[in-house]
N, C-alpha and C positions, 0 to 999 in steps of 0.2 A: 232169084232176086233177093238181095240182102234186106232183112226186116228193118223197117224204119225205126229210128230212135224216138221214143215218146218223150217230148219235152213239155214241161209246164213253165210258161213264161209269166212272171209276175211283174206288174207295172203299177204306177200310181204311188200310193203310200201317203202316210200322214205327215209329210214334211213340206217345207216351203218350195221344194222342187217337184211337186206333184205333176204339174203340167209339163215340165221339162222331161220327166219320165215318159209321159205319153208320146212325145215326139220321138224320143230315143227308141222306144219299143216299136213304134210303127216302122222306123227305118230298119231296125234289126230284123223284124219279122219279114219285111219285104225282101231283105237280102238273103234270108235263109234258103238253102237248097231244099225245096219241098220233096224232092225225090229221096232225100236222106232223113228228113225229120217230119214227124207228125206233131204239130205244135198246138197246144191248147192255151188260151189266154185267160189269165186271172187278174182282175183289177183289185188292187187294195184301195179301199175308199179313203177319203180324207180323215175318217175317224179310225182307220186301222183295221177294218173288217175286209176279209177276202170275199169277193163277190163270186157268184156261180158263173160258169163259162158263158152261158147264154147272155146274161146281163153284161158281163165283161166285154163280150164281142160287140154288143150294141154301142157301148161307150167307145170302144176301140175304133169303131167305124164312124164316130163323129157325133152320135146322139148326145143330147144334154145329159151330163152325168148326174146332177143332183136329184132330179125326179126319179131316175132309174134306181139310184141307191136308196132313196127314201122309201120307195115301194118295196124293195127287197128287205130293207131293215124292218118294215112293218110285219113281215112274215117270219122274221128270224127270232128265235128264242134267245135273247141276249143274256138270260140268266144261265144258260149253258156255259160252263167254264171253257169249253172249246169253241164257242160261238165265232170267235175271230178267224179261226182256221177251218171251220166245219166244211166249207165248200170244196176244200181240197179233196175230200172224199168222193167227189163227183167222178174222178178218174179211177179206173180200175188198175191202170199201170202208169207209173211215172219213172222214166229211166234217168232223168236229169232235170234239175231245176235251173232255170235261167232267169235270175233276178235282174230286172232293169228298173230298180228302185233307187233313186239317188237320195243322198242325205239320210235323215233319220229312218230307222228300221232297215234300210237297204245297205248302208255302208258302215253302220256302227256295230256290226256283229250280231244283231238280233235275228235277222232271217237266216244267217249262216248257222246260228245255234239251233234254230228250228230244223233246218235241213239235216244237220248232224243227228239230232234226236230222232228224226224220221229215217235215218240211215240211208240217205239218198245222195248221189253225187250232185254237185252244183258247180257253176262257173264262178271264177273269181277267188279272191283271198279267203282264208278261213276266219273263224270267229275272233281269235285273239289279235291277229294281224289287222283285221278290219277295224276293231275297236281302237287299237293303238293309233292307226293311221287317220282315224276320223277325229281324234282329239289332238288339236294342234299343239297343245302343251306337251302331251306325252310323246308326240312325234318328234318335237324339238329335243326333248330329253334323250331320246334314242339316237337321233342324228348327232347330237353333241358328243355322245359316248362313242359313236362310230367315226367321229372326226369329219363329218360332212358339214361344210360351211352353210350356215343359215343366218338370218338376221337376228340381232339382239332383241330381247323383249323383256317386259315385266308382266308378271302374272297377277291379275286382280281377281278377287272373289267377292261374293256378296258380303263377306265378313271383313275384308280389309280395304275395300274400295275407297272408303272415306279417308284412308291414310295417305292417299295420293291426290295431287292436283295436276293440272296440265303443266304448270310451271315446273313442278318437281320431276315430272316424267321427262320433260324436255332436257332438264339438267342431267338426269341420269342416263338417258339414251343418246343425247348429243345432237338431235335434229329437231327443228321446229315443226316439221311435218311429221305426224305420227299416224299409224294405222291402228284402229281399234277393232278387234275381231272377237266374235263369240268363238269359244274354243271348239265347239262341236256343231259346226254348220258348214255347208258347202256352197259352191257356185256364187261366191261373194255375197251371200245373204248374211246379214248381221255384221257387215264390215263397213267402216266409215273412214274416210281420209279426213284428218282434222289438222288445222293449223292455228287454232286459237282456243281459248278457254271455253267459249260458248259452243263451238263445234264439238269440242271434246265432251262436254256435258251431254249434248244431244246424242253423240255417237255411243257413249257409255250406256245411256238409257236404251238405245236401240239394241245393242249387243246383249244386254242383260235380259232382254225379252226371250232370248233363245237359249241361254245357258247361265249357270252360276259361276262359270269361269270365263274370264275375258282376257285376251292378250293385247297388250299395247306394244306395238313394234316400232322400231326406228325405221325411217325411210331411207332409201338410197338416192344418190344423186342422179337425176335424169335416167331412171331405170328403163331398161328394155325387157319386155316379157317374151320368153321363149319356152317351148314345150317339147317334151320328148315322150314317145309312147314306148312302154315296156311290155313284153309278151313272153310268157314261159313260166316254167316251174323251177327246177333246180338249176337249170342253165338258161337264164333269161337272155333275151336279145333286145336291142333297141332299134327304133326307127330313125330315120333322118329327123332333124330338128326343125320344128315350125316356129314361126315368130308372128307377133302382132305389132303392127306399127300404128300408134295412136296419132290423132290429128295434131299437127304442130300449132294450130291456131289457139288451142286452149291448154295451157300448161297444167291445169288442174284435172284434166281428163285422165281416168285410169280404167283398166279393163274390168268393169263391174258387171253385175247381173244383167243389166239392160243390154250392154254391148255383147255379152256372151250368148244370150238366148232370144232377145226381142228384136233389137235393131242394130245390126252390125254394119250398116251401110257406110258409116264413117270410118270403119276400120280397114286396114290393109293387111291381108294375111299373106305371109311369105312362106311358101311351101316348095322346096325347103328354104330355110333362112340362110342368108349369105353370111357365114361366119368363118374366121380363120380355122384351119384344120386343127391346130393345137387346142383351141377353145372347144371345138366339137368333141375332140377326144376327152377333154376334161369333163364336160357336161355329161357325156355318155357314161363315163366311169362313175361319176357322182350318182347318176341315176341307178346304175347297177348296184353300187355299194349301199345306197339307201333301200333299194328293193329287198336286198338280202338281209340287211340289218333289221328291217321291220317284219321280216318273215313273210313277205308277200309271194303269192303265186297267181298264175292265170294272166291277169292283165292289170295295168295301172298306168295312168298318165302322170308324169312328173312335171310340175310347174317350176320354172326357174325365173330369176330376175338377174339381169346384167347391170352392174353399176356402170357409171360413165367411163371408168377405166377398163371395162370389159371383164371385171371379176364376177364370176357366177355365184349366186346364192340360191339354194333350194328353197322354194316357197312352201309347197306342200304336195303330198301324193293324193291322187284321186283314184280310189280303188275300183269304182264302177263308173268310169267316165262317161260323159254324155255322148250320144250318137245322133244328135240332131243334125240338121243340114249345116249348121254353123260349127258344130263341135270338131275339135282338131284331132282327137285320138284316131278315128278311122281315116281321116284325110292324110295324116302323117304316114300311115301304113300304105295308103294308096300311092303316094309319091315315092315310097320305098319299094314298090313293086308287088305289094300284097293287096289283092282285090278285096272288096267288102265281103263278098261271099266266102272266100277262102279264109279271111280273117275270122269270121264267125265259126267256120269249121275248126280252126286251130283253138279258139277259145273253148269250144265244146270239148275237144279232145284233151286239152289240158285239164279241164274239170274232171273228166272221167279218169285220167291218169292219176291225178292227185287223190281221188277217192280210193283207187286201187292201192296206191302207195300207203295211205293211212290204214288200210285194212290189214296190212302186214304187221302193224304194231301190236305187241302182245300185252295182255292185261292178266296179271295173276290174281286169283281170288283165294286167299288163305283162310281156312276155317279157324276161328278163334278157339273153338273147343270150350271146355268148362272154364269159367272165370274164377280166378283166385285173387282175392283182395288182401293186401297186406294190412298190418296193424296201423291204425290211425292214431296220431297223437295230437291232441288239441291244446294249443297254448293259449289258455283263457286270458292270461295277464297281457300278452301281446295283443290279442284281439281287441281288448278293451282300450 
């Protein structure tokens, strides 16, 4: 009998998507082939501390998180510089980390850097690719360099935001409806659809809660949102395309946090979406080009918007996409012929393969020997 792979699954986190992560982790855990994997659960609290497996399991099984975490924190020496990750030492063996932490910590490269420091394999993109893809501004810069179509935007910071008004941004971007987005947030958190100066002011205040960089994007004409799942390392492949149809009764409705994770009863999910073959080919290639340009591996969901004339624009990549009952990443693979359980297997295998690939990179350590310092000439007159 083949020895089981020891997996440490992390969920929760100190981001606005904490509860989304809980739902994703539950579904992934339930879909895992327990004949192959020995899975230990670690909750990352809302304050960013990794809880021990016993307390993590209680939360995972539905007990109230806050009193469990409070009791654990009372016993923890928070002055210990390793206090936030101390409980990872509860396991004697970890063969692979499986982060199911959306947003901050999970998708911004932080956990990935920790796994690399611990010299352990993990699923999903690496440190740099995660950080780039989590920052909407940096993502767009890379996409523009790679020639991948995306919507025009203006970057605001806490230092230049007063230089812009709603009216000036409308004039620059060319649409009265604008989207105000925190640069480093996911799942439509910190995003507002605005169509007047009052809404713009409120949206800006909301976005600046989450980041010091805010994007103001032009809107598209009656856009349609479609999604495609990407899987793989050096030779990634894509799923069939999924789509979301918003209610026609309200023109101001858009695919926000509530529709994605709380109440999707008013949405119609097209799996797969009915699109012309030429458009499917274009979106698929844009997804692959973006995946490679950003240096992504493992898995990512690519979100697109179609203008009224059918022109596709890449919205953003999601490097650790949701796996809730509403989430589209696993559903798009299911309609493409890949079951939930086999999808998890592939994600795990790609994580192991990427670790082995990176292990082949050489690092030279050259001894400096004795230091010889040249003559120094001080130009006192110039310095004054």
